[in-house]
N, CA, C and O atoms as a GROMACS GRO file, in nm:
protein
  592
    1MET      N    1   8.647  12.349  12.183
    1MET     CA    2   8.548  12.300  12.072
    1MET      C    3   8.666  12.272  11.976
    1MET      O    4   8.643  12.285  11.856
    2GLU      N    5   8.778  12.239  12.014
    2GLU     CA    6   8.906  12.286  11.863
    2GLU      C    7   8.927  12.144  11.857
    2GLU      O    8   9.013  12.120  11.772
    3ALA      N    9   8.882  12.038  11.913
    3ALA     CA   10   8.951  11.863  11.864
    3ALA      C   11   8.845  11.853  11.758
    3ALA      O   12   8.881  11.794  11.656
    4LEU      N   13   8.723  11.897  11.759
    4LEU     CA   14   8.603  11.855  11.625
    4LEU      C   15   8.646  11.952  11.500
    4LEU      O   16   8.631  11.920  11.381
    5ALA      N   17   8.692  12.056  11.540
    5ALA     CA   18   8.724  12.141  11.398
    5ALA      C   19   8.824  12.114  11.394
    5ALA      O   20   8.820  12.079  11.276
    6THR      N   21   8.983  12.088  11.437
    6THR     CA   22   9.056  11.976  11.375
    6THR      C   23   9.004  11.862  11.308
    6THR      O   24   9.039  11.864  11.190
    7LEU      N   25   8.931  11.762  11.337
    7LEU     CA   26   8.892  11.656  11.304
    7LEU      C   27   8.827  11.686  11.180
    7LEU      O   28   8.863  11.630  11.077
    8ARG      N   29   8.728  11.777  11.179
    8ARG     CA   30   8.687  11.833  11.008
    8ARG      C   31   8.797  11.853  10.957
    8ARG      O   32   8.820  11.784  10.857
    9LYS      N   33   8.896  11.941  10.997
    9LYS     CA   34   9.012  11.967  10.914
    9LYS      C   35   9.056  11.862  10.821
    9LYS      O   36   9.042  11.860  10.699
   10HIS      N   37   9.119  11.765  10.906
   10HIS     CA   38   9.147  11.651  10.872
   10HIS      C   39   9.092  11.596  10.771
   10HIS      O   40   9.144  11.579  10.661
   11LEU      N   41   8.999  11.569  10.802
   11LEU     CA   42   8.896  11.459  10.709
   11LEU      C   43   8.888  11.536  10.558
   11LEU      O   44   8.898  11.483  10.447
   12LEU      N   45   8.864  11.681  10.591
   12LEU     CA   46   8.898  11.746  10.483
   12LEU      C   47   9.027  11.756  10.385
   12LEU      O   48   9.037  11.769  10.263
   13ASP      N   49   9.125  11.742  10.494
   13ASP     CA   50   9.239  11.734  10.373
   13ASP      C   51   9.276  11.602  10.320
   13ASP      O   52   9.332  11.600  10.211
   14LYS      N   53   9.246  11.459  10.400
   14LYS     CA   54   9.198  11.309  10.326
   14LYS      C   55   9.128  11.264  10.278
   14LYS      O   56   9.144  11.150  10.232
   15LEU      N   57   9.043  11.315  10.271
   15LEU     CA   58   8.943  11.320  10.187
   15LEU      C   59   8.921  11.332  10.062
   15LEU      O   60   8.978  11.438  10.035
   16ASN      N   61   8.865  11.282   9.946
   16ASN     CA   62   8.840  11.346   9.835
   16ASN      C   63   8.667  11.413   9.814
   16ASN      O   64   8.591  11.388   9.721
   17ILE      N   65   8.647  11.480   9.904
   17ILE     CA   66   8.512  11.538   9.925
   17ILE      C   67   8.563  11.712   9.962
   17ILE      O   68   8.662  11.770  10.006
   18ALA      N   69   8.377  11.756   9.894
   18ALA     CA   70   8.408  11.938   9.941
   18ALA      C   71   8.370  11.928  10.047
   18ALA      O   72   8.318  11.828  10.095
   19ALA      N   73   8.403  12.088  10.130
   19ALA     CA   74   8.348  12.116  10.278
   19ALA      C   75   8.202  12.101  10.273
   19ALA      O   76   8.146  12.032  10.358
   20GLU      N   77   8.140  12.154  10.188
   20GLU     CA   78   7.967  12.138  10.275
   20GLU      C   79   7.927  12.009  10.243
   20GLU      O   80   7.806  11.990  10.225
   21ASN      N   81   8.017  11.905  10.231
   21ASN     CA   82   7.973  11.762  10.250
   21ASN      C   83   7.987  11.710  10.347
   21ASN      O   84   7.950  11.596  10.375
   22VAL      N   85   8.082  11.837  10.460
   22VAL     CA   86   8.134  11.768  10.610
   22VAL      C   87   8.047  11.863  10.678
   22VAL      O   88   8.067  11.984  10.670
   23LYS      N   89   7.941  11.806  10.751
   23LYS     CA   90   7.852  11.895  10.840
   23LYS      C   91   7.904  11.842  11.007
   23LYS      O   92   7.892  11.722  11.031
   24THR      N   93   7.949  11.914  11.092
   24THR     CA   94   7.969  11.884  11.218
   24THR      C   95   7.874  11.910  11.327
   24THR      O   96   7.856  12.032  11.322
   25PHE      N   97   7.804  11.862  11.424
   25PHE     CA   98   7.752  11.943  11.505
   25PHE      C   99   7.817  11.854  11.669
   25PHE      O  100   7.879  11.750  11.693
   26ILE      N  101   7.766  11.949  11.738
   26ILE     CA  102   7.820  11.914  11.889
   26ILE      C  103   7.662  11.849  11.995
   26ILE      O  104   7.559  11.917  11.987
   27GLU      N  105   7.661  11.785  12.040
   27GLU     CA  106   7.550  11.694  12.112
   27GLU      C  107   7.609  11.680  12.261
   27GLU      O  108   7.725  11.650  12.291
   28ALA      N  109   7.518  11.705  12.334
   28ALA     CA  110   7.551  11.633  12.514
   28ALA      C  111   7.652  11.657  12.558
   28ALA      O  112   7.752  11.587  12.579
   29GLY      N  113   7.624  11.789  12.580
   29GLY     CA  114   7.805  11.911  12.640
   29GLY      C  115   7.769  11.826  12.763
   29GLY      O  116   7.681  11.742  12.785
   30ASP      N  117   7.909  11.903  12.864
   30ASP     CA  118   7.950  11.862  12.961
   30ASP      C  119   8.025  11.957  12.993
   30ASP      O  120   8.127  11.947  12.925
   31ILE      N  121   8.033  12.104  13.103
   31ILE     CA  122   8.128  12.092  13.150
   31ILE      C  123   8.167  12.066  13.304
   31ILE      O  124   8.086  12.045  13.394
   32TYR      N  125   8.298  12.069  13.315
   32TYR     CA  126   8.329  12.003  13.450
   32TYR      C  127   8.434  12.100  13.460
   32TYR      O  128   8.513  12.137  13.373
   33SER      N  129   8.420  12.145  13.614
   33SER     CA  130   8.471  12.244  13.720
   33SER      C  131   8.503  12.194  13.832
   33SER      O  132   8.422  12.110  13.872
   34ALA      N  133   8.634  12.222  13.930
   34ALA     CA  134   8.640  12.199  14.019
   34ALA      C  135   8.672  12.294  14.091
   34ALA      O  136   8.737  12.378  14.028
   35SER      N  137   8.646  12.336  14.258
   35SER     CA  138   8.655  12.442  14.279
   35SER      C  139   8.763  12.398  14.401
   35SER      O  140   8.747  12.292  14.462
   36ALA      N  141   8.856  12.473  14.425
   36ALA     CA  142   8.964  12.477  14.525
   36ALA      C  143   8.972  12.583  14.632
   36ALA      O  144   8.880  12.664  14.644
   37GLN      N  145   9.063  12.586  14.699
   37GLN     CA  146   9.114  12.725  14.759
   37GLN      C  147   9.244  12.723  14.757
   37GLN      O  148   9.290  12.619  14.711
   38GLY      N  149   9.323  12.802  14.791
   38GLY     CA  150   9.485  12.811  14.819
   38GLY      C  151   9.507  12.788  14.710
   38GLY      O  152   9.447  12.832  14.612
   39ALA      N  153   9.647  12.677  14.718
   39ALA     CA  154   9.787  12.680  14.631
   39ALA      C  155   9.721  12.600  14.524
   39ALA      O  156   9.760  12.590  14.408
   40ASN      N  157   9.617  12.543  14.577
   40ASN     CA  158   9.551  12.446  14.476
   40ASN      C  159   9.452  12.533  14.374
   40ASN      O  160   9.437  12.456  14.279
   41LYS      N  161   9.394  12.627  14.352
   41LYS     CA  162   9.305  12.710  14.345
   41LYS      C  163   9.346  12.725  14.189
   41LYS      O  164   9.460  12.771  14.172
   42ASN      N  165   9.258  12.688  14.049
   42ASN     CA  166   9.311  12.733  13.924
   42ASN      C  167   9.152  12.751  13.887
   42ASN      O  168   9.067  12.722  13.972
   43ASP      N  169   9.116  12.800  13.759
   43ASP     CA  170   9.034  12.833  13.726
   43ASP      C  171   9.020  12.731  13.622
   43ASP      O  172   8.903  12.713  13.588
   44ASN      N  173   9.089  12.675  13.575
   44ASN     CA  174   9.090  12.560  13.462
   44ASN      C  175   8.943  12.453  13.501
   44ASN      O  176   8.881  12.420  13.601
   45PHE      N  177   8.936  12.421  13.314
   45PHE     CA  178   8.775  12.326  13.326
   45PHE      C  179   8.779  12.279  13.224
   45PHE      O  180   8.815  12.353  13.131
   46ARG      N  181   8.746  12.142  13.194
   46ARG     CA  182   8.723  12.058  13.116
   46ARG      C  183   8.572  12.056  13.050
   46ARG      O  184   8.471  12.078  13.117
   47VAL      N  185   8.569  12.019  12.887
   47VAL     CA  186   8.470  12.021  12.810
   47VAL      C  187   8.412  11.870  12.714
   47VAL      O  188   8.474  11.851  12.609
   48THR      N  189   8.334  11.799  12.740
   48THR     CA  190   8.314  11.661  12.763
   48THR      C  191   8.172  11.698  12.587
   48THR      O  192   8.089  11.784  12.560
   49TYR      N  193   8.213  11.599  12.535
   49TYR     CA  194   8.104  11.655  12.418
   49TYR      C  195   8.076  11.546  12.325
   49TYR      O  196   8.178  11.484  12.295
   50LYS      N  197   7.967  11.502  12.270
   50LYS     CA  198   7.929  11.375  12.175
   50LYS      C  199   7.982  11.473  12.073
   50LYS      O  200   7.919  11.579  12.070
   51ALA      N  201   8.116  11.461  11.961
   51ALA     CA  202   8.044  11.511  11.828
   51ALA      C  203   8.050  11.450  11.756
   51ALA      O  204   8.120  11.349  11.753
   52VAL      N  205   7.945  11.507  11.635
   52VAL     CA  206   7.839  11.459  11.559
   52VAL      C  207   7.904  11.477  11.403
   52VAL      O  208   7.908  11.597  11.376
   53ILE      N  209   7.960  11.384  11.281
   53ILE     CA  210   8.015  11.434  11.226
   53ILE      C  211   7.929  11.376  11.076
   53ILE      O  212   7.953  11.260  11.043
   54TYR      N  213   7.853  11.441  11.008
   54TYR     CA  214   7.796  11.402  10.918
   54TYR      C  215   7.838  11.412  10.719
   54TYR      O  216   7.817  11.504  10.640
   55ILE      N  217   7.883  11.315  10.704
   55ILE     CA  218   7.980  11.300  10.553
   55ILE      C  219   7.793  11.258  10.437
   55ILE      O  220   7.715  11.163  10.434
   56ASP      N  221   7.800  11.368  10.378
   56ASP     CA  222   7.673  11.331  10.210
   56ASP      C  223   7.811  11.264  10.139
   56ASP      O  224   7.928  11.283  10.173
   57ASN      N  225   7.781  11.215  10.076
   57ASN     CA  226   7.772  11.086   9.938
   57ASN      C  227   7.930  11.089   9.888
   57ASN      O  228   7.978  11.124   9.780
   58PRO      N  229   8.007  11.028  10.040
   58PRO     CA  230   8.130  11.049  10.021
   58PRO      C  231   8.210  10.957   9.877
   58PRO      O  232   8.150  10.866   9.820
   59SER      N  233   8.325  10.994   9.845
   59SER     CA  234   8.362  10.944   9.711
   59SER      C  235   8.487  10.837   9.762
   59SER      O  236   8.581  10.775   9.711
   60ASP      N  237   8.439  10.853   9.865
   60ASP     CA  238   8.606  10.731   9.921
   60ASP      C  239   8.547  10.579   9.985
   60ASP      O  240   8.479  10.585  10.087
   61ASP      N  241   8.564  10.501   9.949
   61ASP     CA  242   8.541  10.375  10.021
   61ASP      C  243   8.580  10.414  10.171
   61ASP      O  244   8.688  10.456  10.214
   62HIS      N  245   8.436  10.382  10.252
   62HIS     CA  246   8.365  10.362  10.363
   62HIS      C  247   8.483  10.288  10.444
   62HIS      O  248   8.475  10.294  10.567
   63ARG      N  249   8.553  10.244  10.407
   63ARG     CA  250   8.659  10.150  10.473
   63ARG      C  251   8.760  10.235  10.518
   63ARG      O  252   8.820  10.202  10.620
   64TYR      N  253   8.793  10.340  10.460
   64TYR     CA  254   8.914  10.447  10.425
   64TYR      C  255   8.866  10.540  10.549
   64TYR      O  256   8.917  10.568  10.658
   65ILE      N  257   8.757  10.570  10.491
   65ILE     CA  258   8.724  10.704  10.607
   65ILE      C  259   8.684  10.643  10.780
   65ILE      O  260   8.677  10.701  10.888
   66PHE      N  261   8.664  10.502  10.740
   66PHE     CA  262   8.650  10.477  10.902
   66PHE      C  263   8.814  10.487  10.968
   66PHE      O  264   8.840  10.503  11.088
   67TRP      N  265   8.918  10.472  10.850
   67TRP     CA  266   9.073  10.384  10.918
   67TRP      C  267   9.097  10.535  10.950
   67TRP      O  268   9.184  10.551  11.035
   68ILE      N  269   9.042  10.646  10.904
   68ILE     CA  270   9.085  10.771  10.928
   68ILE      C  271   9.061  10.833  11.038
   68ILE      O  272   9.138  10.896  11.111
   69ILE      N  273   8.929  10.808  11.049
   69ILE     CA  274   8.900  10.897  11.159
   69ILE      C  275   8.938  10.822  11.310
   69ILE      O  276   8.952  10.877  11.419
   70ALA      N  277   8.950  10.642  11.268
   70ALA     CA  278   9.020  10.574  11.399
   70ALA      C  279   9.175  10.614  11.396
   70ALA      O  280   9.222  10.578  11.504
   71GLN      N  281   9.242  10.656  11.341
   71GLN     CA  282   9.365  10.668  11.295
   71GLN      C  283   9.386  10.832  11.401
   71GLN      O  284   9.461  10.844  11.499
   72TRP      N  285   9.309  10.921  11.350
   72TRP     CA  286   9.283  11.007  11.424
   72TRP      C  287   9.236  11.013  11.586
   72TRP      O  288   9.277  11.094  11.669
   73MET      N  289   9.150  10.918  11.605
   73MET     CA  290   9.125  10.920  11.792
   73MET      C  291   9.259  10.853  11.822
   73MET      O  292   9.310  10.872  11.933
   74ASN      N  293   9.316  10.783  11.738
   74ASN     CA  294   9.450  10.648  11.804
   74ASN      C  295   9.531  10.831  11.853
   74ASN      O  296   9.554  10.870  11.968
   75LYS      N  297   9.556  10.909  11.724
   75LYS     CA  298   9.682  10.980  11.781
   75LYS      C  299   9.619  11.067  11.868
   75LYS      O  300   9.697  11.154  11.906
   76HIS      N  301   9.475  11.078  11.927
   76HIS     CA  302   9.512  11.223  11.965
   76HIS      C  303   9.429  11.178  12.122
   76HIS      O  304   9.424  11.250  12.222
   77PHE      N  305   9.380  11.063  12.110
   77PHE     CA  306   9.238  11.034  12.248
   77PHE      C  307   9.316  10.932  12.242
   77PHE      O  308   9.203  10.883  12.242
   78PRO      N  309   9.419  10.818  12.234
   78PRO     CA  310   9.488  10.725  12.250
   78PRO      C  311   9.416  10.606  12.421
   78PRO      O  312   9.454  10.492  12.451
   79ASN      N  313   9.348  10.661  12.468
   79ASN     CA  314   9.364  10.598  12.599
   79ASN      C  315   9.173  10.606  12.643
   79ASN      O  316   9.112  10.596  12.749
   80ARG      N  317   9.124  10.632  12.478
   80ARG     CA  318   8.997  10.651  12.498
   80ARG      C  319   8.889  10.556  12.574
   80ARG      O  320   8.959  10.498  12.657
   81PRO      N  321   8.783  10.518  12.588
   81PRO     CA  322   8.709  10.398  12.658
   81PRO      C  323   8.611  10.360  12.478
   81PRO      O  324   8.581  10.414  12.372
   82ALA      N  325   8.598  10.224  12.558
   82ALA     CA  326   8.566  10.131  12.345
   82ALA      C  327   8.426  10.201  12.376
   82ALA      O  328   8.387  10.270  12.469
   83GLY      N  329   8.378  10.163  12.280
   83GLY     CA  330   8.245  10.312  12.243
   83GLY      C  331   8.284  10.412  12.206
   83GLY      O  332   8.200  10.473  12.139
   84SER      N  333   8.371  10.458  12.218
   84SER     CA  334   8.357  10.636  12.187
   84SER      C  335   8.384  10.689  12.061
   84SER      O  336   8.405  10.808  12.034
   85ILE      N  337   8.381  10.533  11.938
   85ILE     CA  338   8.306  10.578  11.836
   85ILE      C  339   8.245  10.486  11.786
   85ILE      O  340   8.252  10.363  11.786
   86LYS      N  341   8.148  10.603  11.722
   86LYS     CA  342   7.985  10.500  11.654
   86LYS      C  343   7.948  10.546  11.525
   86LYS      O  344   7.978  10.655  11.479
   87TYR      N  345   7.878  10.454  11.466
   87TYR     CA  346   7.836  10.496  11.297
   87TYR      C  347   7.713  10.462  11.270
   87TYR      O  348   7.644  10.375  11.322
   88GLU      N  349   7.693  10.526  11.196
   88GLU     CA  350   7.528  10.470  11.153
   88GLU      C  351   7.563  10.554  10.984
   88GLU      O  352   7.636  10.652  10.961
   89ALA      N  353   7.462  10.454  10.866
   89ALA     CA  354   7.546  10.496  10.730
   89ALA      C  355   7.351  10.452  10.678
   89ALA      O  356   7.263  10.374  10.716
   90ASP      N  357   7.366  10.542  10.590
   90ASP     CA  358   7.210  10.545  10.524
   90ASP      C  359   7.235  10.507  10.350
   90ASP      O  360   7.266  10.607  10.286
   91ILE      N  361   7.228  10.406  10.287
   91ILE     CA  362   7.286  10.394  10.189
   91ILE      C  363   7.158  10.403  10.101
   91ILE      O  364   7.079  10.312  10.125
   92LEU      N  365   7.120  10.493  10.003
   92LEU     CA  366   7.036  10.589  10.014
   92LEU      C  367   7.068  10.509   9.806
   92LEU      O  368   6.967  10.501   9.736
   93SER      N  369   7.145  10.484   9.773
   93SER     CA  370   7.128  10.448   9.644
   93SER      C  371   7.264  10.405   9.628
   93SER      O  372   7.353  10.434   9.707
   94HIS      N  373   7.284  10.308   9.483
   94HIS     CA  374   7.459  10.293   9.459
   94HIS      C  375   7.520  10.385   9.430
   94HIS      O  376   7.641  10.364   9.446
   95GLU      N  377   7.498  10.477   9.395
   95GLU     CA  378   7.569  10.617   9.418
   95GLU      C  379   7.501  10.740   9.565
   95GLU      O  380   7.583  10.831   9.556
   96GLU      N  381   7.444  10.764   9.632
   96GLU     CA  382   7.469  10.814   9.725
   96GLU      C  383   7.447  10.747   9.831
   96GLU      O  384   7.379  10.645   9.840
   97SER      N  385   7.536  10.831   9.958
   97SER     CA  386   7.522  10.738  10.111
   97SER      C  387   7.558  10.852  10.189
   97SER      O  388   7.628  10.944  10.146
   98ILE      N  389   7.506  10.845  10.314
   98ILE     CA  390   7.537  10.944  10.419
   98ILE      C  391   7.612  10.856  10.543
   98ILE      O  392   7.554  10.754  10.579
   99LEU      N  393   7.703  10.883  10.591
   99LEU     CA  394   7.766  10.863  10.680
   99LEU      C  395   7.760  10.911  10.817
   99LEU      O  396   7.818  11.020  10.823
  100GLU      N  397   7.710  10.872  10.938
  100GLU     CA  398   7.708  10.978  11.012
  100GLU      C  399   7.809  10.921  11.181
  100GLU      O  400   7.760  10.840  11.261
  101PHE      N  401   7.929  10.977  11.197
  101PHE     CA  402   7.999  10.927  11.307
  101PHE      C  403   7.960  11.007  11.426
  101PHE      O  404   7.943  11.126  11.400
  102THR      N  405   7.939  10.970  11.557
  102THR     CA  406   7.968  11.010  11.673
  102THR      C  407   8.077  10.966  11.739
  102THR      O  408   8.122  10.852  11.733
  103LEU      N  409   8.131  11.082  11.820
  103LEU     CA  410   8.225  11.055  11.855
  103LEU      C  411   8.233  11.107  11.982
  103LEU      O  412   8.174  11.211  12.010
  104ASP      N  413   8.326  11.019  12.095
  104ASP     CA  414   8.278  11.086  12.251
  104ASP      C  415   8.462  11.188  12.230
  104ASP      O  416   8.566  11.130  12.199
  105LEU      N  417   8.452  11.326  12.256
  105LEU     CA  418   8.568  11.360  12.293
  105LEU      C  419   8.533  11.478  12.416
  105LEU      O  420   8.431  11.510  12.477
  106TYR      N  421   8.701  11.532  12.415
  106TYR     CA  422   8.688  11.625  12.571
  106TYR      C  423   8.792  11.730  12.520
  106TYR      O  424   8.835  11.718  12.405
  107GLU      N  425   8.836  11.835  12.602
  107GLU     CA  426   8.928  11.906  12.564
  107GLU      C  427   8.984  11.982  12.722
  107GLU      O  428   8.898  12.042  12.785
  108ASP      N  429   9.051  11.979  12.751
  108ASP     CA  430   9.114  12.124  12.875
  108ASP      C  431   9.111  12.216  12.808
  108ASP      O  432   9.149  12.232  12.692
  109ILE      N  433   9.019  12.344  12.946
  109ILE     CA  434   9.075  12.469  12.901
  109ILE      C  435   9.152  12.494  12.983
  109ILE      O  436   9.120  12.427  13.081
  110GLU      N  437   9.262  12.567  13.010
  110GLU     CA  438   9.390  12.600  13.028
  110GLU      C  439   9.317  12.793  13.028
  110GLU      O  440   9.304  12.873  12.935
  111VAL      N  441   9.282  12.803  13.178
  111VAL     CA  442   9.234  13.000  13.198
  111VAL      C  443   9.412  13.044  13.282
  111VAL      O  444   9.494  12.976  13.342
  112THR      N  445   9.406  13.186  13.243
  112THR     CA  446   9.491  13.260  13.290
  112THR      C  447   9.407  13.410  13.326
  112THR      O  448   9.331  13.473  13.252
  113VAL      N  449   9.437  13.429  13.425
  113VAL     CA  450   9.374  13.574  13.430
  113VAL      C  451   9.478  13.666  13.496
  113VAL      O  452   9.535  13.634  13.601
  114GLY      N  453   9.501  13.784  13.429
  114GLY     CA  454   9.586  13.862  13.465
  114GLY      C  455   9.582  13.936  13.564
  114GLY      O  456   9.482  13.943  13.634
  115GLU      N  457   9.699  14.008  13.589
  115GLU     CA  458   9.678  14.090  13.685
  115GLU      C  459   9.573  14.190  13.656
  115GLU      O  460   9.500  14.227  13.748
  116ASP      N  461   9.561  14.232  13.551
  116ASP     CA  462   9.454  14.323  13.471
  116ASP      C  463   9.325  14.299  13.410
  116ASP      O  464   9.264  14.349  13.315
  117LYS      N  465   9.295  14.176  13.520
  117LYS     CA  466   9.160  14.085  13.477
  117LYS      C  467   9.150  14.058  13.362
  117LYS      O  468   9.048  13.996  13.335
  118SER      N  469   9.255  14.092  13.232
  118SER     CA  470   9.237  13.979  13.138
  118SER      C  471   9.219  13.874  13.144
  118SER      O  472   9.272  13.821  13.242
  119VAL      N  473   9.146  13.787  13.058
  119VAL     CA  474   9.146  13.635  13.072
  119VAL      C  475   9.215  13.556  12.946
  119VAL      O  476   9.175  13.583  12.832
  120THR      N  477   9.298  13.479  12.961
  120THR     CA  478   9.329  13.419  12.834
  120THR      C  479   9.306  13.266  12.853
  120THR      O  480   9.350  13.205  12.951
  121LEU      N  481   9.224  13.198  12.736
  121LEU     CA  482   9.196  13.071  12.752
  121LEU      C  483   9.273  12.988  12.600
  121LEU      O  484   9.308  13.026  12.489
  122GLN      N  485   9.270  12.861  12.671
  122GLN     CA  486   9.365  12.734  12.584
  122GLN      C  487   9.317  12.621  12.599
  122GLN      O  488   9.343  12.546  12.693
  123SER      N  489   9.204  12.586  12.463
  123SER     CA  490   9.204  12.480  12.443
  123SER      C  491   9.316  12.366  12.374
  123SER      O  492   9.388  12.367  12.274
  124CYS      N  493   9.279  12.242  12.514
  124CYS     CA  494   9.368  12.152  12.423
  124CYS      C  495   9.350  12.039  12.444
  124CYS      O  496   9.272  11.995  12.529
  125PHE      N  497   9.420  11.970  12.366
  125PHE     CA  498   9.396  11.838  12.353
  125PHE      C  499   9.479  11.721  12.318
  125PHE      O  500   9.516  11.743  12.203
  126LEU      N  501   9.514  11.638  12.346
  126LEU     CA  502   9.649  11.523  12.321
  126LEU      C  503   9.717  11.566  12.226
  126LEU      O  504   9.655  11.659  12.176
  127ILE      N  505   9.805  11.550  12.178
  127ILE     CA  506   9.905  11.462  12.060
  127ILE      C  507  10.009  11.370  12.120
  127ILE      O  508  10.081  11.400  12.215
  128GLU      N  509  10.009  11.256  12.058
  128GLU     CA  510  10.146  11.181  12.086
  128GLU      C  511  10.215  11.144  11.981
  128GLU      O  512  10.216  11.026  11.945
  129ASP      N  513  10.293  11.255  11.905
  129ASP     CA  514  10.375  11.247  11.861
  129ASP      C  515  10.489  11.239  11.870
  129ASP      O  516  10.562  11.176  11.794
  130ASP      N  517  10.523  11.310  11.973
  130ASP     CA  518  10.644  11.293  12.020
  130ASP      C  519  10.695  11.176  12.139
  130ASP      O  520  10.653  11.188  12.254
  131PRO      N  521  10.809  11.040  12.093
  131PRO     CA  522  10.769  11.020  12.184
  131PRO      C  523  10.817  10.973  12.348
  131PRO      O  524  10.800  10.876  12.422
  132ILE      N  525  10.890  11.110  12.354
  132ILE     CA  526  10.914  11.167  12.449
  132ILE      C  527  10.847  11.224  12.608
  132ILE      O  528  10.846  11.184  12.724
  133LEU      N  529  10.794  11.347  12.526
  133LEU     CA  530  10.731  11.486  12.550
  133LEU      C  531  10.602  11.449  12.466
  133LEU      O  532  10.591  11.399  12.354
  134ASP      N  533  10.517  11.487  12.549
  134ASP     CA  534  10.355  11.514  12.518
  134ASP      C  535  10.335  11.641  12.448
  134ASP      O  536  10.351  11.748  12.507
  135ILE      N  537  10.293  11.631  12.297
  135ILE     CA  538  10.292  11.797  12.280
  135ILE      C  539  10.132  11.829  12.301
  135ILE      O  540  10.053  11.735  12.297
  136TRP      N  541  10.078  11.985  12.328
  136TRP     CA  542   9.931  11.982  12.374
  136TRP      C  543   9.922  12.082  12.291
  136TRP      O  544   9.998  12.176  12.317
  137VAL      N  545   9.826  12.098  12.163
  137VAL     CA  546   9.775  12.123  12.091
  137VAL      C  547   9.648  12.286  12.144
  137VAL      O  548   9.543  12.291  12.209
  138ASN      N  549   9.710  12.363  12.093
  138ASN     CA  550   9.661  12.506  12.221
  138ASN      C  551   9.631  12.644  12.056
  138ASN      O  552   9.685  12.697  11.959
  139GLU      N  553   9.507  12.634  12.131
  139GLU     CA  554   9.384  12.752  12.069
  139GLU      C  555   9.433  12.836  12.095
  139GLU      O  556   9.548  12.824  12.055
  140ALA      N  557   9.414  12.963  12.162
  140ALA     CA  558   9.491  13.087  12.259
  140ALA      C  559   9.359  13.186  12.215
  140ALA      O  560   9.307  13.198  12.104
  141GLY      N  561   9.324  13.256  12.348
  141GLY     CA  562   9.195  13.356  12.258
  141GLY      C  563   9.220  13.445  12.395
  141GLY      O  564   9.213  13.375  12.496
  142LYS      N  565   9.240  13.542  12.413
  142LYS     CA  566   9.244  13.633  12.494
  142LYS      C  567   9.092  13.737  12.479
  142LYS      O  568   9.029  13.783  12.384
  143HIS      N  569   9.078  13.740  12.629
  143HIS     CA  570   8.947  13.799  12.636
  143HIS      C  571   8.955  13.935  12.738
  143HIS      O  572   8.941  13.927  12.860
  144GLU      N  573   8.970  14.013  12.694
  144GLU     CA  574   8.932  14.166  12.779
  144GLU      C  575   8.808  14.186  12.891
  144GLU      O  576   8.687  14.205  12.873
  145PRO      N  577   8.888  14.176  13.012
  145PRO     CA  578   8.736  14.285  13.090
  145PRO      C  579   8.616  14.357  13.094
  145PRO      O  580   8.632  14.471  13.139
  146ALA      N  581   8.521  14.333  13.068
  146ALA     CA  582   8.430  14.415  13.094
  146ALA      C  583   8.418  14.538  13.166
  146ALA      O  584   8.370  14.536  13.279
  147SER      N  585   8.465  14.667  13.104
  147SER     CA  586   8.462  14.791  13.218
  147SER      C  587   8.342  14.800  13.292
  147SER      O  588   8.232  14.747  13.278
  148PRO      N  589   8.406  14.910  13.404
  148PRO     CA  590   8.275  14.857  13.509
  148PRO      C  591   8.217  15.027  13.434
  148PRO      O  592   8.108  15.074  13.465
   0.00000   0.00000   0.00000
């Protein structure tokens, strides 16, 4: 769920808003894994989810926030299907509003099992900054096997 954490950080960097006014949640997550044997066997899997972002009382123009999110999605998920960015707005008064965004996100999890049975996990999602090579953002975590 590194993609959502990265988007939240991006919003906090770009918007004039306090961290406690940007809340993120994950709904309707799925885990996809394929079993294969022999040379094609791997333990990798994909997680897909609906990322929900609430922005309470933004001081920035709502259209600017829409643009920031759309640009982030264009960069990280350029081949996403239509309708993968949705929003709702509660206009409570001239000074107060709540924006809710629902984004369809996914991440591939690369799994490496060491000879000592330790497991290393890397959560990856695509960035297309480099016109020649696709660059992957990786968040690695190593997990040791439980003692028998």
